[in-house]
C-alpha positions as CSV (number, residue, x, y, z in Angstrom):
1,X,59.5,122.4,91.4
2,X,59.4,123.0,95.2
3,X,56.0,123.4,96.8
4,X,54.9,126.9,98.0
5,X,55.7,127.5,101.6
6,X,52.8,127.9,104.0
7,X,52.4,130.5,106.7
8,X,50.0,130.3,109.7
9,X,49.1,133.9,110.5
10,X,47.5,135.3,113.7
11,X,45.8,138.6,114.2
12,X,44.5,139.8,117.6
13,X,45.3,143.6,117.6
14,X,41.8,144.7,118.6
15,X,38.5,142.9,119.0
16,X,38.7,140.3,116.2
17,X,40.4,136.9,116.8
18,X,41.6,135.7,113.4
19,X,43.9,133.0,112.0
20,X,44.6,132.2,108.4
21,X,46.8,130.0,106.3
22,X,48.4,131.5,103.2
23,X,51.1,130.3,100.9
24,X,54.0,132.1,99.2
25,X,52.1,132.3,95.9
26,X,49.6,134.5,97.7
27,X,46.8,131.9,97.9
28,X,44.4,132.1,100.8
29,X,44.0,128.5,102.1
30,X,41.8,129.6,105.0
31,X,40.7,132.7,106.8
32,X,38.8,132.4,110.1
33,X,37.5,135.5,111.9
34,X,35.8,135.5,115.3
35,X,34.2,138.9,116.0
36,X,33.5,139.9,119.6
37,X,29.9,141.1,119.8
38,X,30.3,141.7,123.5
39,X,31.4,145.3,122.8
40,X,28.3,146.5,121.0
41,X,26.4,147.5,124.1
42,X,29.4,149.7,125.2
43,X,29.6,151.6,121.9
44,X,33.3,150.7,121.5
45,X,35.9,148.2,122.4
46,X,36.6,147.5,126.1
47,X,40.3,146.5,126.2
48,X,40.0,144.1,129.2
49,X,37.0,142.3,127.7
50,X,38.7,142.1,124.4
51,X,41.8,140.3,125.8
52,X,39.7,137.9,127.7
53,X,37.7,137.0,124.6
54,X,40.9,136.5,122.7
55,X,42.2,134.0,125.3
56,X,39.0,132.0,125.0
57,X,38.9,132.1,121.2
58,X,42.4,131.8,119.9
59,X,42.9,128.1,120.1
60,X,39.5,127.2,118.4
61,X,40.1,129.8,115.7
62,X,43.6,128.5,114.9
63,X,42.3,124.9,114.8
64,X,39.5,126.0,112.5
65,X,42.0,127.8,110.2
66,X,44.2,124.6,109.9
67,X,41.2,122.4,109.4
68,X,39.8,124.7,106.7
69,X,43.2,124.7,104.9
70,X,43.3,120.9,105.3
71,X,46.8,121.4,106.8
72,X,48.5,120.1,109.9
73,X,51.0,122.1,111.9
74,X,53.8,119.9,110.6
75,X,53.2,121.3,107.1
76,X,53.4,125.0,108.3
77,X,56.7,126.6,107.4
78,X,56.4,129.8,109.5
79,X,54.3,131.5,112.1
80,X,53.3,135.1,111.6
81,X,51.7,137.4,114.2
82,X,50.7,141.1,114.5
83,X,52.9,142.7,117.2
84,X,51.9,146.4,116.9
85,X,50.0,148.7,116.9
86,X,46.9,147.8,118.9
87,X,45.5,147.1,122.3
88,X,48.4,145.8,124.4
89,X,46.3,143.1,126.2
90,X,44.9,141.8,122.9
91,X,48.3,141.8,121.2
92,X,49.8,140.0,124.1
93,X,47.4,137.1,123.6
94,X,48.3,136.6,120.0
95,X,52.0,137.2,120.4
96,X,52.3,134.8,123.3
97,X,50.4,132.1,121.5
98,X,52.5,132.5,118.3
99,X,55.8,132.4,120.2
100,X,54.8,129.3,122.1
101,X,53.6,127.6,118.9
102,X,56.8,128.6,116.9
103,X,59.1,127.4,119.8
104,X,57.3,124.1,120.2
105,X,57.4,123.4,116.4
106,X,60.9,124.8,115.9
107,X,59.4,127.1,113.2
108,X,60.6,130.6,112.3
109,X,58.5,133.5,113.8
110,X,57.6,136.5,111.7
111,X,56.6,139.8,113.4
112,X,54.2,142.0,111.4
113,X,53.1,145.5,111.9
114,X,49.3,145.6,111.7
115,X,49.3,148.6,109.4
116,X,51.8,147.0,107.0
117,X,49.3,144.1,106.9
118,X,46.5,146.4,105.7
119,X,48.7,147.7,102.9
120,X,50.2,144.4,101.7
121,X,46.9,142.5,101.7
122,X,46.5,144.1,98.3
123,X,49.2,141.7,97.0
124,X,46.8,138.8,97.7
125,X,44.4,140.0,95.0
126,X,46.7,141.8,92.6
127,X,49.7,140.3,91.0
128,X,50.9,143.4,89.1
129,X,51.7,145.8,92.0
130,X,55.1,147.4,91.5
131,X,57.3,149.5,93.8
132,X,57.4,152.3,94.4
133,X,53.8,153.2,95.3
134,X,51.7,155.5,97.4
135,X,49.3,154.0,100.0
136,X,46.4,155.8,101.7
137,X,45.9,154.0,105.0
138,X,42.5,154.8,106.7
139,X,41.2,152.9,109.7
140,X,39.7,153.4,113.1
141,X,43.0,154.4,114.7
142,X,45.2,155.5,111.7
143,X,45.1,157.8,108.8
144,X,48.5,158.0,106.9
145,X,49.9,158.6,103.5
146,X,53.0,156.5,102.9
147,X,55.4,156.1,100.0
148,X,56.7,152.5,99.7
149,X,60.0,151.4,98.1
150,X,59.7,147.9,99.6
151,X,58.1,146.2,102.6
152,X,60.8,147.6,105.0
153,X,61.7,150.8,103.1
154,X,59.1,153.6,103.2
155,X,58.5,157.2,104.0
156,X,55.5,158.4,106.0
157,X,54.6,161.6,104.0
158,X,51.5,162.5,106.1
159,X,49.4,161.4,109.0
160,X,46.6,162.7,111.2
161,X,47.5,165.2,113.8
162,X,44.6,164.2,116.0
163,X,41.7,161.9,115.3
164,X,41.8,159.3,112.5
165,X,39.0,159.2,109.9
166,X,37.6,155.9,111.2
167,X,37.5,157.3,114.7
168,X,35.5,160.3,113.5
169,X,33.0,158.0,111.8
170,X,32.7,155.8,114.9
171,X,32.2,158.6,117.4
172,X,29.6,160.4,115.3
173,X,27.9,157.0,114.7
174,X,27.8,156.5,118.5
175,X,26.1,159.9,118.9
176,X,23.5,158.9,116.3
177,X,22.8,155.7,118.2
178,X,24.3,153.3,115.7
179,X,25.9,150.0,116.9
180,X,29.7,149.9,116.9
181,X,31.4,150.3,114.5
182,X,29.5,153.4,113.2
183,X,31.2,153.9,109.9
184,X,29.2,151.2,107.9
185,X,25.9,152.5,109.2
186,X,26.8,156.1,108.3
187,X,27.8,154.8,104.8
188,X,24.4,153.1,104.4
189,X,22.4,156.1,105.5
190,X,24.5,158.4,103.3
191,X,23.4,156.7,100.2
192,X,19.9,158.1,100.7
193,X,20.9,161.7,101.4
194,X,22.2,164.9,99.8
195,X,25.9,165.1,100.3
196,X,25.9,168.9,99.7
197,X,23.1,169.7,102.1
198,X,25.3,170.6,105.1
199,X,28.6,172.5,104.5
200,X,30.9,170.8,107.1
201,X,34.5,172.0,107.4
202,X,37.4,170.3,105.6
203,X,40.2,170.7,108.1
204,X,43.8,171.2,106.8
205,X,42.5,170.7,103.2
206,X,44.3,173.7,101.8
207,X,47.5,173.5,103.9
208,X,50.7,172.8,101.9
209,X,51.3,169.4,103.5
210,X,50.0,165.8,103.4
211,X,48.7,165.7,107.0
212,X,45.1,165.3,108.2
213,X,42.9,166.5,111.0
214,X,39.4,165.3,111.8
215,X,38.8,166.5,115.4
216,X,37.4,169.9,114.2
217,X,35.0,168.1,111.8
218,X,33.9,165.7,114.5
219,X,33.2,168.7,116.8
220,X,31.3,170.6,114.1
221,X,29.2,167.5,113.4
222,X,28.5,166.9,117.1
223,X,27.4,170.5,117.6
224,X,25.1,170.3,114.5
225,X,23.5,167.1,115.9
226,X,22.9,168.8,119.2
227,X,21.5,172.1,117.7
228,X,19.2,170.4,115.2
229,X,18.3,167.5,117.5
230,X,18.9,164.9,114.8
231,X,18.2,161.3,115.9
232,X,18.4,158.0,114.2
233,X,14.7,157.9,113.3
234,X,14.6,161.5,111.9
235,X,14.2,162.4,108.2
236,X,17.3,164.7,108.4
237,X,19.7,161.9,109.3
238,X,20.2,160.9,105.7
239,X,21.4,164.4,104.6
240,X,23.5,164.6,107.8
241,X,25.2,161.3,107.2
242,X,25.8,162.0,103.5
243,X,27.2,165.5,104.2
244,X,29.4,164.3,107.0
245,X,30.8,161.4,105.0
246,X,31.4,163.6,102.0
247,X,33.5,166.0,104.1
248,X,35.8,163.1,105.3
249,X,36.0,161.6,101.8
250,X,36.8,165.0,100.3
251,X,39.8,165.5,102.6
252,X,41.1,162.0,102.1
253,X,40.7,162.2,98.3
254,X,42.2,165.7,97.9
255,X,45.2,165.1,100.1
256,X,46.0,161.8,98.4
257,X,45.7,163.3,94.9
258,X,48.1,166.1,96.0
259,X,50.5,163.4,97.1
260,X,50.2,161.4,93.9
261,X,50.8,164.5,91.7
262,X,53.7,165.8,93.8
263,X,55.5,162.4,93.8
264,X,54.8,161.8,90.1
265,X,53.8,158.2,90.9
266,X,51.0,156.3,89.2
267,X,50.5,153.4,91.6
268,X,48.0,153.9,94.5
269,X,47.0,151.4,97.2
270,X,44.1,152.0,99.5
271,X,44.2,150.1,102.9
272,X,42.4,149.8,106.2
273,X,38.8,149.4,107.3
274,X,37.6,152.8,106.0
275,X,38.8,151.6,102.5
276,X,35.5,149.7,102.5
277,X,33.6,153.0,102.4
278,X,31.5,153.0,99.2
279,X,31.9,156.7,98.5
280,X,35.7,156.6,99.0
281,X,36.1,153.6,96.7
282,X,33.8,155.1,94.0
283,X,35.6,158.5,94.0
284,X,39.0,157.0,93.6
285,X,37.8,154.5,91.0
286,X,36.4,157.4,88.9
287,X,39.6,159.4,89.2
288,X,41.8,156.4,88.4
289,X,40.0,155.9,85.1
290,X,40.1,159.5,84.2
291,X,43.8,160.2,85.1
292,X,45.1,156.7,84.3
293,X,46.2,155.9,87.9
294,X,46.8,152.3,88.7
295,X,44.5,151.9,91.7
296,X,44.5,148.9,94.0
297,X,41.7,148.4,96.6
298,X,41.2,145.2,98.6
299,X,37.8,143.5,98.4
300,X,35.5,144.5,101.2
301,X,36.1,141.3,103.2
302,X,39.9,142.0,103.3
303,X,39.6,145.7,104.3
304,X,38.8,145.1,107.9
305,X,41.0,143.3,110.4
306,X,41.9,139.7,109.4
307,X,44.8,137.3,109.6
308,X,45.2,137.1,105.8
309,X,46.7,140.6,105.8
310,X,49.3,139.5,108.4
311,X,50.1,136.5,106.3
312,X,50.4,138.7,103.1
313,X,53.0,140.9,104.7
314,X,54.8,137.9,106.2
315,X,55.2,136.4,102.7
316,X,57.7,139.0,101.7
317,X,59.5,138.7,105.0
318,X,59.7,134.9,104.7
319,X,61.2,135.3,101.2
320,X,63.8,137.6,102.7
321,X,64.2,135.4,105.8
322,X,63.5,138.4,108.0
323,X,62.6,136.4,111.1
324,X,62.2,137.7,114.6
325,X,63.6,136.7,118.0
326,X,61.5,134.8,120.5
327,X,62.2,137.8,122.8
328,X,59.8,140.0,120.8
329,X,57.1,141.7,122.8
330,X,54.0,143.5,121.6
331,X,53.7,147.2,121.6
332,X,50.7,149.5,121.5
333,X,52.7,152.2,119.6
334,X,50.6,153.9,117.0
335,X,51.5,154.1,113.3
336,X,53.3,152.1,110.7
337,X,56.9,150.9,111.2
338,X,59.2,148.2,109.9
339,X,60.2,145.2,112.0
């Protein structure tokens, strides 16, 4: 029996420098993530600083991933890298490094859409996922509902028309004085509050489509903070966080369930950083048990940006020998797309 092929995967789309080694049996041999704490004082990612930090960190991170996997470059069968979407300077560091490495080793190069990575990281932890399926993708920059027939055949059924869910979490978190990213802090505070205390709007909830909008909710929450002078050390913050989070989760949940029912599919994958949100996970888990939906959610550590997800998507591309040219360039273009 031939040995599983190994993929060295690289992810530098935003502010995390990550490298991982995975094999074609979906085993994680290593996963190294170097987070850039330099952005915390700015309340968000500064693109130029991010690209500089990637330049400094990418070689040590790749070395650490190979060492952790007890694997040399000679035993790597392909190089995978995130090429879009993301910050162009950050992507450029990862893509340039991957191209140079692939060329020097004469190994195939696999280009991966970052959002596809979030979806297909589920295959690392679940062996029974079958096509077709619906995926709710929720992160700092993206909120989309996608129907997948394969890794390179899918229909985008709905997307945000303005702010993404994660963006709304982070911007309100910044107003509350939380460190970036704000979402996990709001989630923690929400557990101590009354989710029905404040009746925030649910934009586009009752429109007959699968699209999202979070800018109006973000504005309503901002005005409420200003009017009621809610600060991080106030007693009202718990009810505020719980009510704000509940509004976002309600929209995500209701729109996704509409999609599931209209498509008559029973397989649902959650993906993206916001899939780590405890209320979102709990609500879908309860519904899946009640309505017999096959629900797949990555473990918390695989929800946020990491190179394992790039490798997971690359496994299917390697099996199909869908390699990319060394002329590939990164793109900041938003959204999911096949490569």
